[in-house]
Structure formats: structure tokens, C-alpha cells
C-alpha positions as CSV (number, residue, x, y, z in Angstrom):
1,X,16.5,-9.2,8.2
2,X,13.7,-10.2,5.8
3,X,11.5,-10.9,8.6
4,X,11.5,-7.4,9.7
5,X,10.1,-5.8,6.8
6,X,6.9,-3.7,6.7
7,X,3.6,-5.3,5.7
8,X,0.8,-2.9,4.7
9,X,-3.0,-3.6,3.3
10,X,-4.7,-0.8,1.4
11,X,-6.7,0.1,-1.4
12,X,-5.4,0.7,-4.9
13,X,-6.2,4.3,-5.7
14,X,-4.3,4.4,-9.3
15,X,-3.4,1.7,-11.9
16,X,-2.3,4.3,-14.6
17,X,1.4,3.7,-14.6
18,X,3.4,0.7,-16.1
19,X,4.1,-1.8,-13.6
20,X,3.5,0.9,-10.5
21,X,0.0,1.1,-8.4
22,X,-0.4,3.8,-5.8
23,X,-1.6,1.9,-2.4
24,X,-3.5,4.2,-0.2
25,X,-3.0,2.9,3.5
26,X,-5.5,4.1,6.0
27,X,-4.7,3.2,10.0
28,X,-6.4,4.6,13.2
29,X,-4.2,6.1,16.1
30,X,-5.6,7.9,19.6
31,X,-4.7,11.3,20.0
32,X,-2.0,11.4,22.9
33,X,-4.1,14.0,25.0
34,X,-7.6,14.1,24.0
35,X,-8.2,10.6,23.2
36,X,-10.1,10.8,20.1
37,X,-9.3,8.3,17.6
38,X,-8.1,9.8,14.3
39,X,-8.1,7.9,10.6
40,X,-4.3,8.8,9.1
41,X,-3.9,8.1,5.2
42,X,-0.9,7.5,3.6
43,X,-0.1,6.8,0.0
44,X,2.5,4.7,-1.4
45,X,3.8,3.7,-4.8
46,X,4.2,-0.3,-4.8
47,X,6.0,-2.2,-7.8
48,X,3.1,-4.6,-9.8
49,X,5.3,-6.8,-12.2
50,X,2.3,-8.4,-14.0
51,X,0.4,-5.5,-13.7
52,X,-2.6,-7.6,-12.3
53,X,-3.8,-4.8,-9.9
54,X,-7.0,-2.9,-10.8
55,X,-8.6,0.1,-9.7
56,X,-10.5,-0.3,-6.1
57,X,-8.7,-3.8,-5.2
58,X,-7.5,-4.5,-1.6
59,X,-3.7,-5.5,-1.9
60,X,-0.9,-6.4,0.5
61,X,2.4,-4.4,0.0
62,X,5.8,-5.3,1.3
63,X,8.6,-3.1,2.1
64,X,11.7,-3.9,-0.4
65,X,14.9,-2.6,-2.0
66,X,14.5,1.0,-3.9
67,X,12.9,-0.2,-7.2
68,X,12.9,3.7,-8.3
69,X,12.8,7.2,-6.9
70,X,9.4,6.8,-5.1
71,X,9.0,2.9,-5.2
72,X,9.7,1.1,-2.2
73,X,7.1,-1.5,-2.0
74,X,5.9,-4.1,-4.0
75,X,3.0,-5.7,-4.2
76,X,2.8,-9.7,-2.7
77,X,-1.0,-10.5,-3.0
78,X,-4.4,-9.4,-4.0
79,X,-6.7,-9.8,-0.7
80,X,-9.9,-8.7,-2.2
81,X,-10.9,-7.6,-5.9
82,X,-12.9,-4.7,-6.5
83,X,-16.4,-4.9,-7.0
């Protein structure tokens, strides 16, 4: 079951909360009829135990048990630091 957890890569858009970051994940999809490529953006609240993530960092998040009312993901690693 642990291997079936979702892993997403996104950009931190908010780090104002304690031990929580908001990560924006963008995916591209093709329209089923017209074929146009559409960009979908979704925001996830993720648990950051060490408060290490900063605004603009590219991070990997993984699905976890419910941590709070809105948090269902945890930050596993920082892929790229903000410039």
C-alpha cells in the first residue's frame, strides 16, 4: 500500500503557516474532443516538519495520512531551491 501513494512535484506558493506549505501542482491534459492541451493547476497543503521550504522552491510531496483538516500530503524533498 505504501508504494501506491501519490507523488507530485510542484512549487511552493505560500510558507506563512507553521509547519505547513501550500504547493501548486500544474498538470497538462488534452481536451477529449478538441485535442487542445489544457494546463490544470491545483493547490495542496503539505506538512513541512522542519520549516525548511521557502517561497518559490520546487518540492516533491507524497500522499500521507490526514494530518489536519486540509493536510493530506507531506514534503519529502526539495528538488530545486528558489533563485
